N, C-alpha and C positions, 0 to 999 in steps of 0.2 A: 596283585590279582583282586583282592577284596576292596582296597581303597584306590580305585583306578582314577578317581577325579583329583586326588591330592597332588599328583605329579611330584611326590616326595621320593626321597632316597638319596643316597650318597653316590653310588656307583652307576646305577642304571641310567639316569639322565646323561651323565658324562659319557657312558659307553655309547648311547645313541648318537650323541653329538659327534664323537670321534669317528664312528662308522660313517656317518653322513659326510663328514669332511673328507674322508678317504675316497668315497665315491665321487664327491665333487671334484677332487683333484684328478680322478680318473676320467671324468667327463671332459675336463679341460685339456687333458693330454690326448684324448681320442674323441674329437667332436663328432665324428661320423657314427660312433657307437653310443651317442648320448641316450637315445630312446631305449636301447637295450639295457644300458646301465641304470636308467631310471627305475626299472622294475625290480632291481635287486636289493636296494637298501632296506625296504620295509620288511620283507621276509627274513633277511639276515639279522636285523636288529631284534625281531621277535624271537628267533631261535637263540640268539645270544642272551637275551633276557632270561629265557627259561634255563639255559645252562648256568647263568650267573646265580639265579635263585637256588638251583639245586646244588651247585658247588659250594655256595655259602653255607647252606644247612649242613651238608656233609662235612665240610671243614670245621664248622663250629662244634658239632657233636664229636668229631674225631679228637678235638682238643680236650673234651671231657673224658673220652675213653683212654686217651694216651697214658696218663699216670696210673691207670688201673690195669693195664695189660699184665697178665700173669697172676693177678689177684682178683679184682672185681670182674675182669673180662679174661677168660681163659680159653686156651685152645683145646679142642676135643682130643687130639692126639699129639703128644709131645708138649713142649713148653714154648710159649710165645717169647720172642726175643725182645719185645718191648719197643720195636721201631715205630716211627710215626707212620710208615707205610702200612703196617698192620692195623693201626688205628683208623686210617683212611679206608682200608679195605672193609673192616667191620662196620664202620659207619655207613659206607656205601651199600653193604648188604642189608643193613637195617632200613636204610632210606628207600631202597628199591623193593623191600620186602621179598627178597630172593629166598631167604631161609636156607642158605647153603649148609650151615651146621658145623663147619670146621672151627668157628669161634662162637662162643655164647657167653652171655652175662651170668656170672655166678653169684654176685652179691645182689641184695634186694634193691639197693639204690640204682644200680646200673641196669637191672631188669626193667625198672620203671622208666629210666631214661631211654633205653632201646625201644620200649613200647611207644613212648611219646614220639621218638623219631620215625618209627614205622607209620604211626598215624599221620604225622606231618607229611611224610613222603607220599602216602596214598592220597591225602588231601591236595597236595601240590599237583599231582598228576591229574586228578579230576577237575580241579579249579583251572588248571592251565588249559585243558581241553575246552572247558566252557569259555575261557578268555579268548582262545583262538577262534572258536566258532562265532563268538560275538563280533570279533574284528572282521572276519570275512563276510558275515551277514551285513555289517555296516558298509563294507566296500561294495557288496552287491547292490545294496540300496542306493549308494552314491552313483554307481554306474547306471542304474535304472532311472534315477533322477536326471542324469546327463542326457540319456536317450530321450526322455520325456520332453525336456526343454528343447533339445535339438529338433524333435518332431514338431513342436509348437512354433519353431522358427521356419517351418516348411523346408527343413534341412539346408538352410542357408546361413545359419549362425548370425542372422540379422535381427537386431533387437526390435526393429520396426515391425517385422513380420510377427515377432513374438508378442509385442504389445497389441497388434491388430487381432491376433488370434484370441487373446484373452478378453478383448472388448466385444466379441461376438455376443449377441443377445441370447443365443440358444445354448451355448456351452462355455461361455467365457467365465462366468462366476464359479461353476463347479470346478473347472480346470484350474482357475487361480487359487481356489481353496485347497485343492489337492497339492499343487506345487508349493503353496505356503506351508502346508503340513510337512511335506517331504523336506523342504529346506530347514524347517525347525528340527526335524529328526537328524538331518545331516550335521548341523552345527552341534547338536547335543551329543552325537556319536563322536565327533572330533574332540569334544571336551572330555568325554568319558574314556576314550581310548586315544591318548595323544600319539601313539605309535602310528596311527592311520595317516598322519601327516607325511610319513616317510614312504607310504605306498603310492608310487607314481605309475600311471599306466603308460604303456608304449604307444597307445593310440591316443592322439590328442583329443579325440571326441569325448573321452571319458575324464579328462582333466577337470578338476574342480575350478581352477582359475577361469577356464573357458566359459562354463555355464554361469558362474557368479558374475563375470563381466557382462554377459548377455542380460541377466536379470537386473543388474544395477543400471545398465544403459537403458533398458526398457522403462525402469522406474523414473529415471531422470528425464 
């Protein structure tokens, strides 16, 4: 979430590639459903990323709580049986800040650890919302750019019309400057949020390949 340009990580990139391969195989098996399938990988990868981040944190803290069940982490009524499932449950409660109260940290160290996990959980939720909003704002800007370029081709997708529109003395220079700015933001967004590559539109009008080819053809 915080270092979105790094494209780092061990599991997240591999997860994205595997999901994309599964959908590619589905597209090959059902060619008629290609456009409908194309709209699914991006949202699914995004949801799986959030699940992977949350599950990783819950699992990691559960491994810290597990040896302390019954001593550093106690049950409010009765005695904890020390199972890993209870450690997962307590870690999930801390991460989601539910505050159920049937388990609580009794030792000072585990109180600090549970507080850190609760702070991480709250931060993950807020940062994830910001991440999702940024992705969909970038997709909306991409769609607007596609419509703008389509309008400048006089709705023909012809690069000749696009170049002729930008060469008009009255509005050519401002329009070219605006499209150049939008293209710069488009490439910056794809670098900042690599998951956008997996968001494909069912309508060919909004595909990035289409308007990039129009612009390259017009430039050549």
